[in-house]
ZADOBA-250291 format. One record per residue: z, x, y of N, C-alpha, C in turn; residue in three letters. Coordinates in pm, whole numbers, padded with zeros to 5 digits, always signed. Layout:
REM ZADOBA-250291
ZXYZXYZXYALA ...
END
This chain:
REM ZADOBA-250291
+02726-07217+01620+02837-07142+01557+02864-07178+01408UNK +02852-07098+01321+02884-07122+01190+03025-07179+01155UNK +03039-07279+01065+03163-07337+01019+03244-07232+00947UNK +03365-07207+00989+03454-07123+00928+03514-07193+00793UNK +03523-07108+00692+03572-07178+00575+03733-07152+00559UNK +03802-07254+00522+03928-07240+00509+03976-07213+00360UNK +03892-07178+00288+03898-07156+00142+04011-07058+00121UNK +04111-07085+00045+04216-06995+00013+04184-06895-00100UNK +04233-06771-00099+04219-06668-00201+04266-06728-00321UNK +04387-06793-00322+04446-06853-00446+04363-06952-00523UNK +04265-07018-00444+04173-07105-00504+04080-07034-00607UNK +04036-06920-00564+03968-06832-00656+04039-06781-00777UNK +04168-06729-00749+04244-06674-00844+04273-06793-00952UNK +04315-06899-00916+04354-07010-01017+04209-07061-01084UNK +04097-07057-01004+03978-07090-01067+03931-06996-01183UNK +03951-06875-01146+03908-06765-01244+03988-06768-01369UNK +04123-06785-01339+04228-06795-01464+04192-06919-01536UNK +04176-07019-01474+04150-07150-01555+04018-07141-01627UNK +03906-07097-01558+03786-07077-01622+03788-07003-01751UNK +03844-06875-01743+03857-06783-01850+03938-06861-01956UNK +04035-06915-01929+04139-06985-02028+04053-07088-02115UNK +03980-07167-02040+03921-07268-02113+03805-07241-02173UNK +03722-07126-02122+03606-07066-02182+03634-07001-02312UNK +03745-06925-02331+03782-06881-02454+03802-06993-02567UNK +03869-07103-02521+03876-07221-02614+03741-07289-02644UNK +03658-07283-02552+03532-07339-02559+03447-07260-02673UNK +03463-07132-02660+03396-07044-02754+03458-07056-02894UNK +03589-07088-02906+03657-07114-03035+03608-07251-03085UNK +03593-07344-03002+03543-07469-03028+03398-07468-03089UNK +03312-07405-03020+03173-07385-03079+03172-07327-03216UNK +03250-07217-03243+03262-07154-03358+03313-07245-03462UNK +03417-07321-03427+03479-07422-03524+03385-07526-03570UNK +03302-07577-03485+03208-07691-03491+03075-07655-03571UNK +03036-07527-03548+02909-07487-03615+02947-07381-03710UNK +02955-07417-03847+02998-07336-03960+02904-07214-03972UNK +02771-07232-03954+02678-07126-03974+02708-07021-03870UNK +02750-07056-03765+02776-06953-03653+02903-06890-03701UNK +03004-06962-03732+03135-06900-03771+03121-06808-03895UNK +03025-06850-03993+03000-06763-04100+02939-06630-04054UNK +02856-06633-03956+02771-06512-03912+02858-06419-03844UNK +02944-06475-03743+03013-06381-03654+03163-06434-03665UNK +03247-06353-03728+03386-06403-03757+03460-06355-03622UNK +03546-06454-03598+03630-06437-03479+03765-06347-03516UNK +03826-06284-03418+03957-06204-03458+04056-06308-03514UNK +04166-06248-03575+04262-06330-03648+04323-06447-03560UNK +04367-06416-03455+04439-06528-03386+04358-06635-03340UNK +04222-06620-03323+04129-06717-03291+04063-06789-03388UNK +04010-06907-03358+03942-07003-03464+04010-07133-03487UNK +03948-07229-03446+04008-07369-03445+03938-07460-03573UNK +03880-07409-03657+03811-07475-03758+03911-07545-03848UNK +04007-07479-03891+04117-07543-03967+04202-07646-03893UNK +04210-07625-03760+04286-07719-03691+04214-07850-03682UNK +04073-07849-03656+03997-07980-03637+03987-08035-03768UNK +03989-07965-03881+03987-08025-04005+04111-08105-04041UNK +04230-08053-04004+04359-08116-04026+04401-08213-03925UNK +04325-08240-03826+04374-08334-03719+04294-08479-03746UNK +04375-08583-03715+04297-08709-03711+04191-08715-03611UNK +04101-08798-03626+03987-08805-03547+04022-08818-03387UNK +04105-08909-03355+04156-08927-03216+04213-08815-03144UNK +04289-08730-03232+04338-08622-03182+04247-08511-03149UNK +04146-08504-03247+04029-08405-03223+03951-08449-03117UNK +03923-08560-03088+03852-08602-02962+03936-08562-02842UNK +04061-08602-02835+04149-08558-02721+04137-08398-02698UNK +04143-08319-02811+04138-08186-02800+04011-08140-02735UNK +03906-08186-02790+03769-08158-02751+03747-08201-02613UNK +03801-08318-02554+03800-08345-02416+03883-08264-02336UNK +03995-08218-02387+04071-08114-02313+04009-07991-02285UNK +03932-07944-02377+03868-07812-02372+03746-07803-02274UNK +03663-07901-02294+03543-07922-02213+03563-07967-02062UNK +03653-08072-02061+03681-08126-01925+03773-08006-01853UNK +03860-07934-01923+03925-07826-01866+03839-07723-01810UNK +03733-07681-01893+03636-07581-01845+03562-07630-01727UNK +03516-07749-01723+03450-07809-01598+03534-07812-01474UNK +03659-07873-01503+03757-07874-01382+03786-07746-01332UNK +03820-07644-01404+03851-07510-01364+03739-07453-01305UNK +03609-07466-01353+03488-07417-01285+03461-07483-01145UNK +03485-07622-01143+03472-07673-01011+03578-07636-00909UNK +03705-07608-00958+03796-07542-00861+03753-07413-00827UNK +03692-07334-00914+03645-07195-00875+03532-07218-00765UNK +03457-07314-00777+03351-07336-00681+03400-07399-00542UNK +03526-07449-00553+03596-07513-00433+03543-07662-00416UNK +03511-07724-00520+03477-07875-00515+03602-07963-00531UNK +03606-08062-00448+03716-08153-00465+03718-08236-00575UNK +03600-08239-00652+03597-08319-00771+03684-08267-00875UNK +03727-08138-00867+03811-08069-00965+03936-08146-00988UNK +03993-08201-00883+04118-08286-00902+04101-08404-00993UNK +03995-08476-00982+03967-08586-01075+03943-08543-01219UNK +03855-08430-01237+03821-08400-01365+03965-08339-01430UNK +04034-08270-01358+04155-08203-01414+04259-08306-01446UNK +04254-08413-01366+04337-08534-01386+04309-08595-01542UNK +04179-08611-01576+04126-08649-01696+04166-08547-01808UNK +04163-08419-01770+04197-08313-01872+04339-08314-01892UNK +04436-08349-01806+04570-08348-01828+04605-08489-01915UNK +04531-08589-01895+04557-08699-01974+04503-08675-02111UNK +04396-08615-02129+04361-08582-02275+04443-08482-02356UNK +04498-08381-02276+04581-08287-02330+04723-08353-02379UNK +04761-08457-02288+04888-08518-02321+04863-08602-02464UNK +04753-08660-02471+04724-08732-02600+04734-08646-02732UNK +04659-08518-02699+04658-08413-02811+04807-08375-02839UNK +04890-08345-02729+05023-08304-02750+05107-08403-02807UNK +05078-08537-02781+05147-08649-02848+05133-08643-02998UNK +05016-08609-03046+04983-08601-03183+05055-08472-03244UNK +05050-08366-03170+05127-08245-03215+05283-08253-03227UNK +05336-08341-03144+05483-08374-03147+05503-08464-03267UNK +05417-08566-03300+05429-08638-03409+05414-08567-03544UNK +05325-08469-03535+05306-08391-03662+05424-08289-03675UNK +05470-08243-03565+05598-08163-03578+05716-08238-03629UNK +05731-08366-03593+05849-08439-03636+05830-08473-03784UNK +05712-08478-03832+05689-08498-03977+05704-08373-04057UNK +05709-08266-03995+05745-08140-04065+05631-08035-04067UNK +05521-08075-04005+05401-07985-04000+05406-07899-03871UNK +05472-07781-03882+05482-07696-03764+05359-07623-03732UNK +05285-07578-03836+05170-07516-03832+05057-07577-03894UNK +04924-07551-03836+04802-07605-03907+04701-07497-03890UNK +04663-07450-04006+04559-07342-04023+04615-07215-03951UNK +04742-07193-03967+04821-07084-03905+04848-07084-03754UNK +04816-07193-03694+04843-07205-03548+04959-07304-03525UNK +05064-07245-03457+05170-07330-03421+05124-07459-03320UNK +05124-07581-03367+05077-07677-03299+05140-07706-03159UNK +05274-07694-03160+05355-07734-03035+05318-07620-02931UNK +05306-07495-02976+05288-07383-02879+05139-07390-02826UNK +05038-07419-02916+04902-07423-02868+04882-07548-02783UNK +04913-07666-02827+04898-07790-02742+04980-07779-02614UNK +05111-07727-02623+05189-07717-02514+05138-07631-02407UNK +05074-07514-02445+05015-07422-02360+04893-07489-02295UNK +04806-07568-02368+04695-07618-02306+04748-07716-02206UNK +04855-07805-02236+04911-07893-02131+04967-07829-02011UNK +05025-07718-02032+05087-07648-01907+04981-07592-01827UNK +04875-07548-01890+04749-07487-01806+04688-07598-01734UNK +04660-07717-01803+04595-07821-01738+04684-07877-01622UNK +04812-07891-01649+04904-07947-01539+04901-07849-01424UNK +04908-07716-01450+04907-07624-01350+04793-07626-01254UNK +04678-07625-01326+04549-07639-01247+04530-07759-01161UNK +04573-07876-01240+04578-07997-01161+04663-08009-01050UNK +04787-07950-01053+04885-07945-00940+04828-07865-00833UNK +04769-07753-00865+04729-07660-00767+04608-07726-00699UNK +04495-07783-00778+04379-07835-00717+04424-07961-00622UNK +04518-08033-00666+04567-08145-00583+04630-08100-00458UNK +04705-08003-00459+04776-07937-00339+04663-07874-00251UNK +04575-07807-00306+04464-07748-00219+04385-07854-00157UNK +04357-07960-00216+04287-08071-00164+04365-08140-00050UNK +04486-08147-00079+04578-08211+00037+04574-08128+00159UNK +04586-07994+00136+04579-07909+00258+04447-07857+00301UNK +04359-07917+00249+04204-07905+00264+04170-07757+00263UNK +04215-07683+00156+04164-07547+00126+04054-07552+00026UNK +04025-07664-00026+03898-07689-00095+03823-07805-00044UNK 
END
């Protein structure tokens, strides 16, 4: 008799939303880091992180990079129903908290926007998405739906 899967429909929903969220930011990251690509194909106005990475200190840029790529990996693992998503999303949450700490420090110094992007809104939304995915994956692992 084949084993029945207890996979929840919500695992798929959260996995798809998280993967799409971090995939958009991964595309922005690739465009920001490879200037020849950014010059060839311009992104629409609200997208584009090249100015953000130029204005960030290196440690905050590394934290944002880790947030984007670990978030994409964690969300994709959640979509696949892999329990490792909890660990990867934990690291994502840690990295995004570091980037948000820089955003708050920058905000307190009077820098509300960087390259036309509101730092608190952008980094806060990254943190909320990472926290939501982590919390859901942790709960799904506890109830054995992944």
